KEKE-3310 file (N, C-alpha, C; in steps of 0.2 Angstrom, whole numbers, plus 5000, padded with zeros to 4 digits):
npx = (5064:5075:5084:5093:5081:5073:5062:5052:5036:5019:5007:4991:4980:4965:4959:4947:4937:4938:4944:4945:4947:4956:4969:4975:4979:4990:4998:5000:5006:5019:5024:5025:5035:5047:5050:5054:5045:5033:5019:5001:4989:4971:4957:4941:4923:4915:4921:4932:4950:4961:4976:4990:5004:5022:5036:5051:5047:5049:5048:5036:5028:5032:5024:5010:5011:5012:5000:4990:4993:4993:4995:4990:4982:4965:4954:4957:4948:4948:4960:4961:4970:4980:4992:5003:5012:5023:5018:5022:5023:5020:5034:5038:5026:5008:4994:4977)
npy = (4977:4969:4961:4957:4952:4946:4946:4959:4962:4963:4970:4972:4979:4981:4993:4992:5001:5015:5026:5036:5054:5055:5056:5046:5041:5048:5046:5032:5033:5040:5029:5020:5028:5028:5013:5012:5009:5008:5015:5019:5026:5026:5032:5023:5024:5017:5020:5013:5012:5008:5001:5001:4993:4992:4983:4975:4958:4959:4973:4976:4967:4974:4986:4980:4975:4987:4993:4985:4988:4995:5008:5017:5031:5036:5021:5004:4992:4979:4971:4966:4958:4955:4946:4949:4946:4959:4973:4985:5002:5019:5028:5031:5036:5039:5050:5047)
npz = (4941:4949:4964:4979:4984:4976:4962:4957:4965:4965:4977:4981:4991:5000:5010:5024:5034:5045:5035:5027:5025:5034:5034:5030:5017:5014:5024:5021:5009:5014:5022:5011:5002:5012:5011:4999:4988:4973:4968:4972:4982:4984:4986:4986:4981:4989:5002:5006:5005:4992:4990:4979:4977:4972:4971:4980:4988:5002:5006:5001:5011:5023:5021:5021:5034:5041:5037:5044:5056:5074:5071:5062:5055:5058:5058:5055:5050:5042:5030:5015:5005:4990:4980:4967:4951:4947:4936:4932:4936:4938:4943:4960:4973:4975:4980:4976)
capx = (5068:5076:5089:5093:5075:5070:5060:5048:5030:5013:5003:4985:4977:4959:4958:4941:4937:4937:4951:4946:4946:4959:4975:4977:4982:4997:5002:5002:5011:5024:5027:5028:5042:5051:5051:5056:5039:5030:5011:4996:4983:4967:4949:4935:4917:4912:4923:4939:4957:4964:4983:4993:5011:5026:5044:5053:5042:5050:5046:5028:5026:5032:5019:5006:5011:5009:4992:4987:4995:4988:4998:4987:4977:4958:4952:4957:4945:4950:4964:4961:4977:4981:4999:5003:5018:5023:5016:5025:5018:5022:5038:5035:5020:5004:4987:4973)
capy = (4977:4964:4962:4950:4949:4942:4950:4963:4959:4968:4970:4976:4980:4985:4994:4993:5005:5023:5027:5042:5060:5055:5057:5039:5040:5052:5041:5026:5036:5041:5022:5016:5029:5026:5007:5011:5006:5014:5014:5023:5024:5028:5032:5021:5027:5014:5021:5009:5014:5004:5003:4996:4995:4987:4983:4969:4956:4962:4979:4975:4964:4978:4990:4977:4976:4994:4994:4981:4990:5001:5015:5020:5037:5033:5015:5000:4985:4974:4973:4962:4957:4950:4946:4945:4948:4967:4976:4991:5007:5025:5028:5036:5035:5045:5048:5048)
capz = (4947:4954:4970:4983:4987:4970:4957:4960:4966:4967:4982:4980:4997:5000:5017:5026:5041:5044:5031:5022:5027:5041:5033:5028:5011:5015:5028:5018:5005:5017:5022:5004:5000:5015:5010:4990:4984:4969:4967:4974:4987:4981:4989:4983:4983:4995:5008:5007:5002:4989:4990:4975:4978:4968:4974:4982:4992:5009:5007:5002:5017:5027:5021:5024:5041:5044:5034:5049:5062:5077:5069:5055:5056:5057:5061:5050:5053:5039:5026:5010:5001:4984:4978:4959:4947:4946:4930:4931:4937:4938:4948:4965:4975:4975:4982:4972)
cpx = (5069:5083:5089:5087:5070:5066:5054:5040:5025:5009:4997:4982:4970:4959:4951:4941:4936:4943:4950:4944:4950:4967:4978:4980:4989:5001:5005:5008:5019:5028:5030:5035:5047:5053:5054:5051:5035:5022:5007:4991:4978:4961:4944:4929:4914:4915:4930:4944:4959:4972:4986:5001:5016:5033:5045:5048:5043:5048:5038:5025:5027:5026:5013:5005:5009:5003:4988:4989:4990:4991:4994:4983:4970:4958:4952:4952:4947:4955:4964:4967:4976:4988:4998:5010:5018:5021:5019:5020:5022:5029:5035:5029:5015:4998:4982:4966)
cpy = (4971:4964:4956:4947:4946:4946:4954:4961:4965:4967:4975:4973:4984:4986:4995:4997:5011:5026:5032:5048:5060:5056:5049:5037:5043:5049:5035:5028:5036:5033:5019:5020:5028:5018:5007:5008:5012:5011:5019:5021:5029:5027:5029:5024:5024:5015:5018:5014:5008:5006:4997:4999:4989:4988:4975:4967:4958:4968:4979:4972:4968:4982:4987:4977:4981:4995:4991:4982:4994:5008:5020:5026:5033:5025:5009:4994:4978:4977:4966:4962:4954:4952:4946:4948:4956:4968:4982:4997:5013:5025:5033:5033:5040:5044:5050:5049)
cpz = (4950:4959:4974:4986:4982:4966:4960:4961:4966:4973:4981:4986:4997:5008:5019:5033:5040:5042:5026:5026:5034:5041:5031:5022:5011:5019:5025:5012:5007:5019:5017:5003:5004:5013:5002:4987:4979:4969:4969:4979:4985:4985:4985:4985:4989:5002:5009:5003:4998:4988:4985:4976:4974:4970:4976:4987:5000:5010:5006:5008:5023:5028:5022:5030:5044:5042:5040:5055:5067:5076:5065:5058:5055:5061:5056:5054:5049:5032:5021:5005:4995:4981:4969:4957:4945:4938:4928:4933:4937:4944:4953:4968:4976:4978:4977:4976)
residu = (MET:THR:ASP:PHE:ASP:GLY:PRO:ALA:VAL:ARG:LEU:THR:ALA:TRP:VAL:HIS:GLY:ARG:VAL:GLN:GLY:VAL:GLY:PHE:ARG:TRP:TRP:THR:ARG:SER:ARG:ALA:LEU:GLU:LEU:GLY:LEU:ASP:GLY:ALA:ALA:THR:ASN:LEU:ALA:ASP:GLY:ARG:VAL:GLN:VAL:VAL:ALA:GLU:GLY:THR:ARG:SER:ALA:CYS:GLU:LYS:LEU:LEU:ALA:ALA:LEU:ASN:SER:ASP:ALA:THR:PRO:GLY:ARG:VAL:GLN:LEU:VAL:VAL:GLU:ARG:TRP:SER:GLU:ALA:ARG:GLY:VAL:GLN:LYS:GLY:PHE:GLU:GLU:ARG)
# end
């Protein structure tokens, strides 16, 4: 996928805090779909949520800003991010 924003990128974000059992994955999915991103939000055994999103750099940056905002369900304490080249994911955005 390419457009005026350049080639597709992959954002992997690990979200720490009170983010399970509060609608966080659903909320993240809604934001990602609004931005045209593909990927998934997954609960991890240690209480974090892992978000993998692929799309334009600007759309991924907007999702990252949303993850770091005060608008999220629950309570986000820390977001650790990693950027890489897009590898291709299933179209759409799912909760796991």
